[in-house]
Each structure stands twice: as structure tokens, then as C-alpha cells.
C-alpha positions as CSV (number, residue, x, y, z in Angstrom):
1,M,110.4,99.3,165.1
2,A,109.4,96.2,164.0
3,I,106.8,96.5,160.6
4,K,103.9,95.3,161.2
5,P,102.3,92.5,158.7
6,V,98.8,94.0,158.7
7,H,101.4,97.7,157.2
8,V,103.0,95.4,154.7
9,M,100.0,94.3,153.6
10,E,98.5,97.8,153.0
11,M,101.7,99.3,151.2
12,L,101.7,96.3,148.8
13,T,97.6,96.2,148.1
14,R,98.6,100.3,147.2
15,S,101.3,99.7,145.4
16,I,99.2,97.0,143.0
17,R,96.2,99.8,142.9
18,Q,99.3,102.4,141.7
19,F,100.6,99.7,139.4
20,Q,96.8,99.0,138.2
21,F,96.1,102.4,137.9
22,A,99.4,103.3,135.7
23,A,98.4,100.2,133.5
24,L,95.1,101.0,132.7
25,G,96.6,104.6,132.0
26,I,98.3,103.8,129.6
27,V,95.7,101.8,127.7
28,L,93.0,104.7,127.9
29,L,95.9,106.9,126.5
30,T,96.9,104.6,123.6
31,V,93.0,104.3,122.7
32,L,92.5,108.0,123.2
33,T,95.4,108.6,120.7
34,R,94.3,106.4,117.7
35,L,90.4,108.0,118.2
36,P,91.3,109.6,114.8
37,S,91.8,106.1,113.1
38,L,89.0,104.2,115.1
39,L,86.9,107.2,113.9
40,H,87.9,107.2,110.5
41,P,85.6,105.6,107.9
42,Q,87.7,105.1,105.6
43,P,91.0,103.3,104.6
44,I,94.3,105.1,105.5
45,N,97.8,105.4,103.5
46,D,99.2,101.3,102.6
47,E,95.3,100.0,103.7
48,W,93.8,100.6,100.5
49,P,95.9,98.2,98.2
50,Y,96.1,95.8,100.8
51,S,93.0,96.0,101.2
52,V,92.2,95.3,97.7
53,V,94.3,92.1,97.8
54,A,92.5,91.0,100.6
55,N,89.0,91.5,99.9
56,E,90.2,89.5,96.7
57,I,91.4,86.1,98.8
58,V,87.9,86.6,100.5
59,D,85.7,86.5,97.4
60,G,88.0,83.4,96.0
61,G,90.9,84.7,94.8
62,R,94.5,84.4,95.2
63,P,96.7,87.0,96.0
64,Y,99.6,87.7,93.7
65,V,97.8,85.6,90.8
66,D,94.3,87.8,91.3
67,A,95.8,90.9,93.2
68,T,99.3,91.9,92.8
69,D,101.2,93.6,95.8
70,R,104.9,93.4,96.5
71,K,104.0,92.3,99.8
72,P,104.7,89.4,102.0
73,P,101.6,86.8,102.4
74,L,100.9,87.0,106.1
75,L,100.4,90.4,105.4
76,F,97.6,89.6,103.0
77,W,95.9,86.7,104.8
78,T,95.9,88.7,107.8
79,Y,93.8,91.3,106.2
80,A,91.5,88.7,104.5
81,A,91.1,86.6,108.3
82,V,89.9,90.6,109.7
83,F,87.1,91.0,106.6
84,E,86.4,87.3,106.7
85,A,85.5,88.0,110.3
86,A,84.0,91.4,110.2
87,G,82.7,92.1,106.5
88,K,84.8,93.6,103.5
89,Y,84.7,97.2,103.8
90,N,84.7,97.3,107.4
91,W,87.3,99.7,108.3
92,K,86.3,100.0,111.7
93,A,86.9,96.9,112.4
94,L,90.8,96.9,110.6
95,H,91.6,100.1,113.0
96,V,90.3,98.4,116.1
97,V,92.4,95.4,115.1
98,A,95.5,97.5,114.7
99,L,94.2,99.2,118.2
100,V,94.4,95.6,119.6
101,W,97.8,94.9,118.1
102,T,99.5,97.8,119.4
103,L,98.6,97.0,122.5
104,G,99.5,93.4,122.3
105,T,103.1,95.2,121.1
106,M,103.3,97.1,124.1
107,A,102.4,93.9,126.4
108,G,105.7,92.5,124.8
109,L,107.6,95.7,125.4
110,Y,106.5,95.5,129.1
111,V,107.4,91.5,129.7
112,I,110.5,92.3,128.2
113,S,111.9,95.3,130.3
114,R,110.1,93.8,133.4
115,R,112.4,90.7,133.2
116,L,115.5,93.2,133.3
117,F,114.4,95.6,135.8
118,D,110.9,95.8,137.5
119,R,107.8,96.5,136.7
120,D,108.1,100.5,136.4
121,T,110.3,100.2,133.6
122,G,107.9,97.5,132.0
123,L,104.8,100.1,132.1
124,I,108.1,103.3,131.0
125,A,108.4,101.1,127.5
126,A,105.0,100.5,126.9
127,L,104.2,104.4,127.3
128,L,107.2,105.1,124.8
129,Y,105.8,103.2,122.3
130,S,102.5,104.1,122.9
131,V,103.4,107.8,122.5
132,F,106.1,107.5,119.7
133,Q,104.8,104.9,117.5
134,P,102.3,106.8,115.3
135,W,105.0,109.9,115.1
136,A,103.7,113.0,113.4
137,T,102.2,111.9,110.5
138,Y,98.6,110.3,110.5
139,Q,100.0,107.7,107.9
140,N,102.0,106.0,110.8
141,L,98.0,105.2,112.2
142,A,97.8,102.8,109.4
143,F,97.4,99.1,110.3
144,N,100.9,98.8,107.7
145,G,103.8,96.1,107.7
146,E,105.6,97.8,110.0
147,L,103.5,97.6,113.0
148,M,102.5,94.1,112.1
149,M,105.9,92.6,112.1
150,N,106.8,94.7,115.6
151,L,104.5,92.3,117.4
152,P,105.7,89.0,116.8
153,L,109.2,90.4,116.8
154,V,109.2,92.0,120.1
155,W,107.5,89.2,122.0
156,A,110.4,87.0,120.3
157,W,112.9,89.2,121.4
158,A,110.7,88.6,125.0
159,I,111.4,84.7,124.4
160,G,114.8,85.5,123.7
161,L,115.6,87.5,126.8
162,R,114.2,85.4,129.0
163,R,116.8,84.5,132.0
164,S,117.5,81.0,131.5
165,S,120.5,78.6,132.5
166,S,118.8,75.4,130.9
167,R,121.5,73.9,128.4
168,V,118.0,73.2,125.9
169,R,115.6,76.0,125.5
170,P,112.6,74.7,123.5
171,E,111.2,78.2,123.6
172,L,113.9,79.3,121.0
173,V,112.0,77.7,118.1
174,V,108.8,79.3,119.1
175,A,111.0,82.7,119.2
176,G,113.0,82.0,115.8
177,A,109.1,81.3,114.4
178,L,107.9,84.6,115.5
179,L,110.8,86.1,113.9
180,C,109.8,83.9,110.6
181,V,105.9,85.7,111.2
182,G,107.4,89.0,111.1
183,F,109.3,88.4,107.9
184,L,106.1,87.0,106.4
185,L,104.4,90.1,107.8
186,K,107.2,92.7,106.3
187,Q,110.5,92.0,104.5
188,P,112.7,94.1,106.5
189,A,111.7,92.4,109.9
190,A,114.2,89.3,109.0
191,I,117.1,91.7,109.9
192,A,115.4,91.6,113.8
193,A,117.0,88.1,113.6
194,V,120.6,88.6,113.4
195,P,121.5,90.3,116.4
196,L,119.0,88.1,118.6
197,G,120.8,84.9,117.1
198,I,124.3,86.9,117.8
199,Y,122.9,87.7,121.4
200,L,122.8,84.0,122.0
201,L,126.4,83.1,121.0
202,L,128.3,86.0,123.1
203,P,130.2,85.4,126.1
204,S,128.4,87.2,128.0
205,Y,125.5,85.6,127.6
206,R,127.2,82.0,128.3
207,T,128.4,83.9,131.7
208,S,125.5,85.7,132.8
209,R,124.1,82.0,132.9
210,G,127.1,79.1,133.7
211,L,126.6,77.9,130.1
212,T,129.2,76.4,127.7
213,R,129.9,76.6,124.4
214,T,127.7,74.1,122.8
215,A,124.6,75.0,124.9
216,S,125.2,78.4,123.3
217,V,125.2,77.5,120.0
218,T,122.8,74.4,120.8
219,H,120.1,77.9,121.7
220,A,121.4,80.2,118.5
221,A,120.3,76.2,116.6
222,M,116.9,76.3,118.0
223,L,116.1,79.7,117.5
224,T,117.0,79.0,113.3
225,V,115.5,75.7,113.4
226,G,112.4,77.8,114.5
227,F,111.9,80.2,111.3
228,F,113.0,77.9,108.5
229,A,110.3,75.5,109.7
230,T,108.0,78.1,109.8
231,L,109.3,79.4,106.5
232,S,109.3,75.9,105.2
233,L,105.6,75.2,106.0
234,V,104.5,78.6,104.1
235,T,106.3,77.6,101.5
236,I,104.4,74.4,101.6
237,I,101.4,76.6,102.1
238,L,102.3,78.9,98.7
239,Q,103.0,75.5,96.9
240,E,99.6,74.2,96.8
241,Q,97.6,77.2,96.6
242,G,99.6,77.7,93.4
243,I,101.5,80.9,93.7
244,L,104.7,80.0,95.3
245,R,107.1,81.0,92.4
246,E,104.6,84.5,92.1
247,A,105.2,85.0,96.0
248,F,108.4,84.7,95.6
249,Y,108.7,87.1,92.4
250,W,106.8,90.0,94.4
251,T,107.8,89.5,97.5
252,I,111.9,89.1,97.0
253,T,112.8,89.3,93.4
254,D,111.2,92.8,92.3
255,H,112.7,94.5,95.4
256,A,115.8,95.5,93.7
257,N,116.5,99.3,94.4
258,P,116.9,101.7,91.1
259,H,117.3,104.6,93.0
260,V,118.1,106.0,96.6
261,F,115.8,109.1,97.7
262,W,118.8,110.8,99.8
263,E,117.2,114.3,99.9
264,S,113.9,112.4,101.3
265,G,116.0,110.4,103.6
266,V,117.8,113.3,105.0
267,L,114.6,115.0,105.8
268,L,112.7,112.4,107.0
269,T,115.6,111.0,109.2
270,L,115.6,115.1,110.9
271,A,112.0,114.8,111.3
272,F,112.2,111.4,113.2
273,I,114.9,113.1,115.5
274,G,113.2,115.9,116.2
275,A,109.6,114.5,116.9
276,C,111.1,111.3,118.4
277,M,114.0,113.2,120.0
278,P,113.3,112.2,124.3
279,L,112.7,108.6,122.9
280,L,116.4,109.2,121.3
281,I,118.2,110.5,123.8
282,G,116.6,108.2,127.2
283,A,118.2,105.6,124.5
284,A,121.5,107.5,124.1
285,M,122.1,107.2,127.8
286,A,121.9,103.4,127.6
287,C,124.8,103.8,125.3
288,R,126.7,105.6,127.6
289,D,125.3,103.5,130.7
290,K,128.0,100.7,131.6
291,N,128.3,100.4,135.1
292,G,125.0,101.9,135.7
293,V,121.4,100.5,135.8
294,W,122.6,98.2,132.8
295,M,125.4,96.5,135.1
296,G,125.4,92.7,135.0
297,K,122.7,93.2,131.5
298,S,125.4,94.0,129.4
299,S,124.7,90.9,126.7
300,E,121.0,92.5,126.6
301,R,122.2,95.8,126.3
302,T,124.9,94.6,123.4
303,A,121.6,92.9,121.6
304,L,119.2,95.8,121.8
305,L,121.8,97.9,119.8
306,G,122.6,95.9,117.7
307,L,118.7,95.5,117.2
308,V,118.4,99.0,116.8
309,V,121.6,99.0,114.1
310,A,119.6,96.2,112.3
311,S,116.8,98.2,112.5
312,A,117.9,101.6,110.8
313,L,119.4,99.0,108.1
314,G,115.7,97.8,107.6
315,T,114.6,101.5,107.6
316,A,116.9,102.1,104.8
317,A,116.9,99.0,102.4
318,G,114.5,100.0,100.5
319,G,115.9,104.0,99.5
320,R,113.0,105.5,99.7
321,F,112.5,106.3,103.4
322,Y,108.8,106.9,103.8
323,P,107.1,108.4,107.3
324,H,105.9,104.3,108.5
325,Y,109.2,102.7,107.6
326,Y,111.2,104.2,110.9
327,I,108.2,102.6,113.0
328,Q,110.5,99.4,113.4
329,L,112.9,101.8,115.2
330,I,110.7,102.3,118.0
331,P,111.0,99.0,120.0
332,P,114.4,99.1,121.1
333,L,114.6,102.6,121.6
334,A,111.6,102.2,123.7
335,L,113.3,99.4,125.4
336,L,116.7,101.2,125.5
337,A,115.0,104.4,126.9
338,A,113.0,103.1,129.4
339,P,115.3,102.4,132.3
340,H,117.0,105.6,131.8
341,Y,113.3,107.5,132.5
342,A,112.8,104.8,135.2
343,Q,115.6,106.3,137.2
344,L,114.8,109.6,136.4
345,W,111.3,109.8,137.0
346,S,111.7,107.8,140.7
347,G,114.5,110.3,142.2
348,R,117.5,107.3,141.9
349,T,118.9,109.6,139.2
350,Q,120.0,113.2,138.9
351,P,119.8,114.4,135.4
352,R,123.0,116.0,133.9
353,H,121.0,119.2,132.7
354,W,117.6,120.8,134.1
355,L,116.4,120.6,131.0
356,L,116.8,116.7,130.8
357,G,114.6,116.4,134.8
358,P,111.6,114.9,135.4
359,A,109.6,117.7,135.1
360,V,110.9,118.7,131.6
361,T,110.4,115.2,130.4
362,Y,106.8,115.5,131.3
363,A,106.1,118.3,129.6
364,W,107.7,117.5,126.5
365,L,106.2,114.0,126.1
366,G,102.6,115.1,127.2
367,L,103.3,118.1,124.1
368,T,104.7,115.6,122.3
369,V,101.0,113.6,122.5
370,V,98.8,116.8,121.9
371,A,100.8,117.8,118.9
372,F,100.5,114.0,116.9
373,S,97.0,113.8,117.8
374,I,96.4,116.9,116.3
375,S,98.5,116.5,113.3
376,H,96.4,113.0,113.5
377,W,92.8,114.5,113.9
378,L,93.4,117.3,110.7
379,V,94.8,115.6,108.3
380,L,92.4,112.4,108.7
381,A,89.0,114.9,108.6
382,S,90.0,116.3,105.5
383,K,89.5,112.7,104.5
384,H,86.4,111.4,105.4
385,E,84.2,111.7,102.2
386,P,85.3,109.2,99.8
387,S,86.6,110.7,96.2
388,E,84.5,112.2,93.4
389,T,85.7,108.8,91.0
390,G,84.8,106.7,93.5
391,R,81.1,108.1,94.2
392,Y,80.9,108.4,90.4
393,L,81.7,104.5,89.6
394,S,79.5,103.3,92.6
395,E,76.7,105.2,91.8
396,H,76.7,104.3,88.2
397,S,78.1,101.0,87.8
398,A,76.4,97.3,88.6
399,P,77.7,95.4,91.7
400,D,78.9,92.6,89.9
401,D,80.8,95.1,87.2
402,R,84.3,95.2,86.9
403,I,86.9,97.9,86.9
404,F,90.1,99.2,85.9
405,V,92.3,102.3,87.4
406,W,95.2,103.5,85.2
407,G,97.7,104.8,88.1
408,N,99.2,103.3,91.3
409,N,96.3,103.9,93.4
410,A,93.7,101.5,94.6
411,R,91.2,103.9,96.5
412,F,88.8,104.0,93.4
413,Y,88.4,100.1,93.8
414,L,87.3,100.4,97.6
415,E,85.0,103.3,97.5
416,A,83.0,102.4,94.3
417,R,82.7,98.5,96.1
418,R,84.2,97.0,92.6
419,R,86.7,94.5,92.1
420,P,89.5,94.8,89.6
421,A,89.0,94.0,86.2
422,C,92.8,92.9,86.2
423,R,95.6,91.1,88.7
424,Y,97.3,94.8,88.0
425,F,95.4,97.0,89.9
426,M,98.1,99.0,90.9
427,S,99.8,99.9,87.3
428,F,103.3,99.2,88.4
429,P,103.9,95.8,86.7
430,L,102.6,97.3,83.4
431,T,104.8,101.0,83.5
432,G,107.7,99.6,85.6
433,Y,107.2,103.1,87.8
434,V,107.1,101.5,90.9
435,F,107.9,104.8,92.6
436,P,105.2,107.5,92.9
437,G,106.0,109.9,90.1
438,Q,108.9,109.7,87.4
439,I,112.7,110.5,88.1
440,P,114.0,111.9,84.9
441,G,117.4,111.4,83.7
442,K,117.7,108.5,86.9
443,V,115.3,106.0,86.6
444,H,113.7,104.5,83.3
445,G,110.7,102.8,84.2
446,R,110.2,100.8,81.1
447,K,112.9,98.9,81.8
448,R,111.2,97.3,85.1
449,I,108.2,96.7,82.8
450,L,107.4,92.9,83.9
451,P,107.9,90.6,80.9
452,G,104.4,89.3,79.4
453,A,102.2,91.9,81.8
454,W,100.2,93.7,79.1
455,M,99.7,89.8,77.7
456,T,98.5,88.8,81.3
457,L,96.0,92.0,81.1
458,E,94.8,91.3,77.8
459,Q,94.0,87.5,79.5
460,D,92.3,89.1,82.5
461,F,90.1,91.6,80.4
462,G,88.8,88.7,78.9
463,R,88.0,86.8,81.2
464,H,86.1,89.8,83.2
465,P,85.8,92.8,80.7
466,P,85.6,96.1,83.0
467,A,82.8,97.6,82.6
468,Y,84.8,101.4,83.6
469,I,88.4,102.3,83.5
470,V,89.6,105.3,85.0
471,D,92.3,107.3,83.2
472,L,94.7,109.1,86.6
473,R,97.2,110.0,83.6
474,F,95.2,111.9,81.6
475,D,97.5,114.8,81.2
476,P,99.8,113.7,79.1
477,K,102.5,117.3,80.0
478,N,102.7,116.2,83.7
479,A,101.7,112.4,84.0
480,P,104.4,110.0,84.5
481,Y,103.0,107.5,81.8
482,P,100.2,108.4,80.1
483,V,98.1,106.1,78.1
484,Q,99.3,107.4,75.0
485,D,102.4,105.8,75.7
486,F,101.3,102.4,75.9
487,P,99.7,101.3,72.5
488,I,97.3,97.9,74.0
489,L,95.5,100.0,76.2
490,A,95.0,103.1,74.1
491,R,94.0,101.2,71.7
492,L,91.4,99.3,73.5
493,L,90.3,103.2,75.0
494,A,90.0,103.9,71.5
495,E,87.8,101.4,69.8
496,R,85.6,99.7,72.7
497,Y,84.7,102.8,75.7
498,R,84.2,106.2,75.5
499,P,84.4,108.9,78.3
500,V,81.6,109.9,80.8
501,A,83.0,111.3,82.9
502,R,85.8,114.1,84.2
503,T,86.3,113.9,87.9
504,A,88.4,115.7,90.5
505,E,90.8,112.8,89.8
506,G,90.9,111.7,86.2
507,V,88.4,110.8,83.6
508,V,86.1,107.8,83.2
509,Y,85.3,106.0,80.6
510,R,82.4,103.2,80.2
511,M,82.4,100.3,77.6
512,R,80.0,101.2,74.1
């Protein structure tokens, strides 16, 4: 019996409504799981130092020469744009931008999976990213470099994986530019360009699109042009600002790794595997699936597997294995896992074991969301109030006073709402200790002290003397770099400052 047109329209309308409800549910879930950050009145983790640099830019300064950190310039410019629009110290606005940034990344994942498979698979890819991006620890709720670089990378891949048999794909120039934007937000993003470039040269890529080898090379060349044209433009901007040399040093040269934290790497990797097991199981199914859901998409499957490998290398490149480094693994894993769960949850495939069935995976994802949220709420609830040192500086200093904190901790500048007296608001250029603590017998921090750093500190202090100096390393027995070991600062404190407060974090000195 023929299906009446009115019934077809009803089925189509019902399908669209179901899709809209599902999409709205994923957006609401993303908002709810980010509530701990949206309601948090303080910066989170990496947001402390990034905000100090951004505030200096808002006040007319320049990154690296007025406030020094080791991240690429676009990250600081993005923060500065937020504070310029919403006001300095507006943490809620910053966290709203992080939420929108996350939703934008999810939209890119949806576009990729919808083009490769269907709408349901696209929604599942977005869902998996929403659930697992803030895996386990509150630190992953921060608007950090890994979260930021995922957005341009995902959309670059969305452009690159688009089905097109055209000999000339000008959109690949945009994809290359987006890959460069990712690199200018966080350095490991550059490696994500490699598997996408290789994908454009794969024989299966040419065959599936009916392209010649020359057309394939042209596509890869256009991607490369987009990357380096964007890099050249930013280089010109940095040169005009007079900070190109400093930007290159702090972004590239200063990242030689003197020590690999293997123990932390093993523990954090095991924690990531345990926390994100459903994601990894789904991606593993894609590795085994050659003639199933990925049939006819072998080049895309190979490219995404290559992106997983590249992202893993980016995670390990720094040798420190911080939890937020693993965020860059989530997009490719979500893209690989989504078609498996789309098949499983729709009943088009049967699980190999009842533990991998739909009911179990639903419950597993639900418990994951609850466990992550509880972890985030509990930890951030204990960090609502400013520190004792921050309150003291805010109450006893004038708004135009400068301060200096001895120790790798940027929070006191923001809690006190005071500008740093020296560009080295984080002490690592002066001490050589980039890592949070000392590694006896492994790394000699003094060898990594920036040449001329102490002369620069004296020059900065001459231009705007600090009204207060905070010593976070006041215990010579336990501190990795006590003031006594650095004669210039020790003499300055002895001759021109006096201790006025002992807080839970350190000793506060005031200019005599």
C-alpha cells in the first residue's frame, strides 16, 4: 500500500522535532556540566597567568615585554579581547566565552560526523565531546590553551574532510589558516596539520573523489599556503609591535625539555583511560572496523587515526603530562567513537558483550557526567574565596600601586587587582625553575635562568617600584629557590623593605 504524502510529512516533522529536542538536550547538558565554572567567582588554573598578561595588554602593554609567559600571542590577545569587551577581572564573562567556545567545537564535530555519516552520528560526536572534555578534574573547566585550540582545529578538519571532487579547493586555504590559528593559541596544535596534509595526499583520497595526483598535491599545497600566510601575517604584526624576537623566544626557544615526568605520565594516562573508557572503547571499534560503518571512508578513518597519534604526541611533547594536556585527544576520539555508538544505540549492530550494550553504555555515560560534576563542584566550592595574601594586598595598597610576587603564582596580582612591578610576574625567568617545585639531582634550575633577567628586573623596578613584595619561598628548608639564594632581591628586601604581614601563603613586605 502506498504511503500517503501527508503521512510522509508527519514522519518528517516528527523526525525534525526529535532532532531538535536531542540537540537542545545536548546543549543544556553542556551548560549544566559547566555550571561550576560559570558560577565560580575566581579564575581557574591557567586562567590566572593568562589574565595577568591580558590585563597588561588592556592597560596598553605588550605581551612578553610587559608581562612574560610562554604561550603564543593569540591566546593573550583573545583574553585581552574578552576583558576589553566585558571589563577586567570579569571572570563570569570569561567562563561564558569558554562555554560558547566549547559549543562551537561541538558544532564542528557535528558537521564532520554528519557529512561522513548522518545527523544522529553528528549529535553523538558532539555529546561525547561535551561529556569527556572536562574529564575528572576542575582544571579542565578552565579556558586553557587546549580547549581554545580545539575549536579552530576541528573546523579546519571539517573543511578538509568535506566531500569535494573539485580540482581546486580554495576553502583549504581557510583550513590551513585555522590550523595556524590553533598553533597561535597553543603550540602542540601545529602537529594536527600533519595528518590532514597527509590525508590530502592519500591514494584513497584521490580515488574516492576521482582526482589526479596533481590535484591532490594542489590541495595539500593550498592547505600549506593558508597556514604559512597566516603565520606570516602574525609575524608582521609582532614585528610592528616590536616583540617578534621575544615572542619567538618564549613561544619556541624556551621550551627545551630538561626532564620528562614519566611517573606522572603513567599515572595521568591511566587516569585518563579509566575516566574516558567509553570514549576509548568506541574509538577502538573504529580501529577494528574496516568493512562496516567505515566502508568507503578508509581515507577519513586513516586520517582520524593519524590525528589521534598526533594529539598523543602533542600531549606528551612537554614531558609534564598535566590533566588539561589530554583535552586535545578528545575531538579525534569522539569522531572515531560516534559512528560505533550510533550503530549500537539504533539497534543496527549488536554488541560483542552485554557489558557493551546500549543500556550499560547509557548508564556508564550518565554516571560519568555525575562523577565529573561532583568532582568539579566539590573542588571549586573550596576555592571561592580569595587568599589571605590577596585580601591583605587589596586592603592595604592603593589602586595604582605595583606589587611583585616571588614565586610562580599569578593569583595574587588578580586577587589584589594590582599590576605587576616586573614583567617577570612568574619567577621562572629569574630562577630557572619552570616546573612547580625542585627535582633534586635531575634539573639544575640556575642553568635555565634567562641571561640578563636580573638586570631587567632592576630596570623594571626602577620604572615602577613595587609598593609590596610577597615572598612565597620564605622557608629556606622547603622552598626550591629561597630569596637568600638571590643576592639582588635579598639585598633589596633588606635595605628598602620591611615585613608587615605573615599570611598563610607567605611573607608580605612593604617599601620603607
